[in-house]
C-alpha positions in Angstrom: -33.0 -13.2 -14.2 -31.2 -15.5 -16.6 -27.4 -15.7 -16.3 -25.4 -12.8 -17.6 -23.2 -15.2 -19.7 -26.3 -16.5 -21.6 -27.5 -12.9 -22.2 -24.0 -11.9 -23.4 -23.8 -14.9 -25.7 -27.2 -14.2 -27.3 -26.3 -10.5 -27.7 -23.2 -11.5 -29.6 -25.2 -13.9 -31.8 -27.8 -11.1 -32.5 -24.9 -8.8 -33.5 -23.0 -11.3 -35.7 -25.9 -13.5 -36.9 -23.5 -16.4 -36.6 -22.7 -18.8 -33.8 -19.1 -19.1 -35.0 -18.5 -15.3 -35.3 -20.1 -14.8 -31.9 -17.9 -17.4 -30.4 -14.8 -15.7 -31.8 -15.9 -12.3 -30.5 -16.2 -13.8 -26.9 -13.2 -16.1 -27.3 -15.3 -19.2 -26.7 -16.3 -22.2 -28.9 -19.2 -22.3 -31.3 -20.7 -25.1 -29.2 -20.5 -23.0 -26.0 -22.4 -20.1 -27.7 -25.1 -22.5 -29.0 -25.5 -24.1 -25.6 -25.8 -20.7 -23.9 -28.5 -19.6 -26.3 -30.5 -22.8 -25.9 -30.3 -22.3 -22.1 -31.6 -18.8 -22.4 -34.5 -19.9 -24.7 -35.4 -22.7 -22.2 -35.4 -20.1 -19.3 -37.6 -17.7 -21.3 -39.8 -20.4 -22.9 -39.6 -18.8 -26.4 -37.5 -19.2 -29.5 -35.0 -16.4 -30.1 -32.9 -17.7 -33.0 -33.8 -19.8 -36.0 -31.7 -21.3 -38.8 -31.7 -19.4 -42.0 -29.6 -20.8 -44.9 -26.0 -21.0 -43.7 -26.6 -18.5 -40.9 -29.2 -17.7 -38.3 -31.9 -15.1 -37.9 -33.7 -13.7 -35.0 -37.4 -14.3 -34.2 -39.6 -11.3 -33.3 -39.0 -12.0 -29.6 -35.3 -12.3 -30.3 -35.2 -8.9 -32.0 -37.0 -7.3 -29.1 -34.6 -8.9 -26.6 -31.6 -7.9 -28.7 -32.6 -4.2 -28.7 -33.0 -4.2 -25.0 -29.7 -6.0 -24.4 -27.9 -3.6 -26.7 -29.2 -0.6 -24.7 -28.4 -2.3 -21.4 -24.9 -3.4 -22.4 -24.2 0.0 -23.9 -25.2 1.7 -20.6 -22.9 -0.7 -18.6 -20.0 -0.1 -21.1 -20.3 3.6 -20.7 -20.4 3.4 -16.9 -17.4 1.1 -16.8 -15.4 3.3 -19.2 -16.2 6.4 -17.1 -15.1 4.7 -13.9 -12.0 3.3 -15.5 -11.0 6.8 -16.7 -11.7 8.4 -13.4 -9.8 5.7 -11.5 -6.8 6.0 -13.9 -6.6 9.8 -13.3 -7.1 9.6 -9.5 -4.1 10.6 -7.4 -2.0 7.9 -5.9 -2.5 8.2 -2.2 0.4 7.1 0.0 0.6 7.1 3.8 3.8 7.0 5.9 5.1 8.3 9.2 6.3 11.9 9.3 9.8 10.8 10.2 9.9 8.5 7.2 8.6 11.2 4.9 11.2 13.7 6.0 14.2 11.4 6.3 13.7 9.0 3.4 10.9 9.9 1.0 11.1 13.6 0.4 14.9 13.6 -0.5 14.0 11.2 -3.3 10.5 12.2 -4.4 11.8 14.6 -7.1 13.2 11.7 -9.0 9.8 10.0 -9.2 8.1 13.2 -10.3 10.7 13.6 -13.0 10.2 10.1 -14.3 6.4 10.1 -14.0 5.2 13.7 -14.5 1.7 12.5 -15.4 1.2 10.7 -12.0 -0.4 12.8 -9.3 0.6 12.0 -5.8 -1.2 12.6 -2.5 1.2 12.0 0.5 -0.3 11.7 3.9 2.5 11.8 6.6 0.8 10.6 9.8 1.6 8.5 12.8 -2.0 7.0 12.6 -2.6 3.6 11.1 -4.5 4.5 7.9 -6.6 1.7 6.3 -6.1 0.8 2.7 -9.4 0.8 0.8 -10.7 0.9 -2.8 -11.0 4.5 -3.8 -9.0 5.6 -0.7 -5.4 5.1 0.3 -3.4 3.0 -2.2 -0.1 2.4 -0.5 1.2 2.4 3.1 4.8 2.5 4.1 4.7 0.8 7.6 7.3 -0.1 10.2 7.1 -3.6 11.6 7.9 -7.2 10.7 6.0 -7.2 7.4 3.0 -9.2 8.6 -0.3 -7.4 8.4 -3.4 -9.6 8.0 -5.2 -9.3 4.7 -2.5 -7.1 3.1 0.5 -7.7 0.9 3.9 -6.3 1.9 7.5 -6.4 0.9 10.6 -4.9 2.6 11.7 -1.5 1.5 14.2 -0.4 4.3 15.3 -3.0 6.8 16.6 -1.3 9.9 16.7 -1.7 13.7 14.9 0.4 16.2 17.2 2.3 18.5 16.8 4.3 21.7 19.1 7.3 21.1 20.2 10.6 22.4 22.8 13.3 21.7 26.1 12.6 23.2 26.1 16.1 24.6 23.0 15.1 26.6 23.9 11.7 28.0 27.6 11.7 27.9 29.9 8.8 27.1 29.8 6.8 30.4 28.3 3.2 30.3 24.5 3.1 30.1 23.6 -0.5 31.2 20.3 0.3 33.0 17.2 1.2 30.8 15.6 2.8 33.9 18.2 5.6 33.6 16.3 6.9 30.6 13.7 8.3 33.0 16.4 10.8 34.2 16.3 12.6 30.8 13.6 14.5 28.9 11.9 12.5 26.2 11.0 13.5 22.6 8.1 11.7 21.1 6.5 11.9 17.6 2.8 12.8 17.6 0.6 9.7 17.9 3.4 7.3 18.8 4.7 5.8 22.1 7.5 3.6 21.0 9.8 4.6 23.8 7.3 3.8 26.5 6.4 0.5 24.8 10.1 -0.4 24.7 10.6 0.4 28.4 7.6 -1.7 29.1 9.1 -4.7 27.3 12.2 -4.3 29.4 10.0 -4.5 32.5 10.9 -0.9 33.6 8.3 0.9 35.6 8.7 4.5 36.8 7.2 6.1 39.8 7.9 9.6 38.6 6.1 11.8 36.0 7.6 11.7 32.6 9.1 14.8 31.0 7.7 14.2 27.5 7.5 16.6 24.6 5.2 15.5 21.7 6.0 17.1 18.4 6.0 16.4 14.6 8.5 13.9 13.3 10.9 16.4 11.6 10.9 18.6 14.7 11.6 15.5 16.9 14.7 14.7 14.8 15.9 18.3 15.0 15.4 18.4 18.7 17.3 15.1 19.0 20.3 16.5 17.2 20.3 19.6 19.5 20.3 17.4 22.6 16.8 18.2 23.8 15.8 14.7 24.8 16.0 10.9 24.4 13.9 9.3 21.6 13.3 6.0 19.8 13.5 5.9 16.0 14.7 3.9 13.1 18.5 3.7 13.0 18.7 4.2 9.2 17.5 7.8 9.5 20.4 8.8 11.9 23.2 6.5 11.0 25.6 9.3 9.8 25.1 11.2 13.1 25.7 8.0 15.0 28.9 7.3 13.2 30.1 10.9 13.6 29.5 10.6 17.4 26.9 13.4 17.5 24.3 10.8 18.6 24.7 7.8 20.9 22.8 4.6 20.7 21.8 3.7 24.2 19.9 0.5 23.3 19.2 -1.3 20.1 16.3 -3.6 19.3 17.4 -6.1 16.7 14.7 -8.2 15.1 14.8 -10.2 11.8 12.7 -8.6 9.1 12.1 -5.4 11.1 11.9 -2.2 9.2 9.8 -0.3 6.7 7.7 -2.2 4.3 5.6 -1.4 1.1 2.1 -2.4 2.0 -0.8 -2.7 -0.5 -4.1 -4.4 -1.0 -4.2 -7.8 -2.8 -5.4 -7.7 -6.4 -4.9 -5.8 -9.5 -3.3 -2.3 -9.1 -3.8 0.8 -11.2 -1.0 1.6 -13.6 -0.1 4.7 -11.6 0.1 2.7 -8.3 2.2 0.1 -10.1 4.6 2.8 -11.2 5.1 4.2 -7.7 5.6 0.7 -6.2 8.1 -0.1 -8.9 10.0 3.1 -8.1 10.0 2.3 -4.4 11.4 -1.2 -5.2 14.2 0.4 -7.1 15.3 2.2 -3.9 15.3 -0.9 -1.6 17.9 -0.6 1.1 19.0 -3.2 3.6 21.1 -2.3 6.6 23.3 -5.3 7.6 22.4 -6.5 11.1 25.9 -8.0 11.3 27.5 -4.7 10.5 25.4 -3.0 13.1 26.3 -5.7 15.6 29.9 -4.6 15.4 28.8 -1.4 17.2 27.1 -3.5 19.9 23.5 -3.3 21.1 24.5 -0.7 23.8 27.2 1.9 23.8 
């Protein structure tokens, strides 16, 4: 097959019957169009265009090829238009953890829907790591340091990771030893094991069976408030309860850049995806690590 650019150049000449007009329609020079047509003629071994007065005319072979190209490009154009319309109307798919959905996103989502009533959203609260793919999930809100290979990310909510429990459960006495956590029941969001991973990083190994209750994110937070167990979560979600004394931070994992990030695929985004990302940016929050340090990493 000859190059698509040479076929497109010839099709424009056939439509305009002018090299100059064809160049203007494709935003290239007259000379570039002429070169592309000569290249196509050399490839096919036939003349397609001849001079006629101040303009050009098509040979018989040129007219045959022009008709076929017109049909072909029209078919391509219709297919592209159909796909563009379908993609534009496709729901924006967003994935995040259930805890983030309940604690941060849902209290704010009505504002986005009011501003963009024409944008359909599909929210997928899950602890599983969902892949971003064309035609699939568009945006992920992930907890971490912001580095995910092959993806673009920007901070949304910077916050520390805390091991926390109700004061009614653990009391107010000093809590210097991470191994003491094994003395209490655990609450863990479905599909996660942050608390166990944190204890492993501390080098704590238990010889006893763990008393773990796995449950959805919103139920985990409710159980935490009622004093049903120790859990690990983002401090931002429970800061008011910590300040009120209802909850007690046992240990705090402070890392630069840690928190929730807006994660997308590289490349051009649909208008509806851009709108949702722009709305998220308008709600960026940063919890000051220095302010949190005033409370201490343990309490």
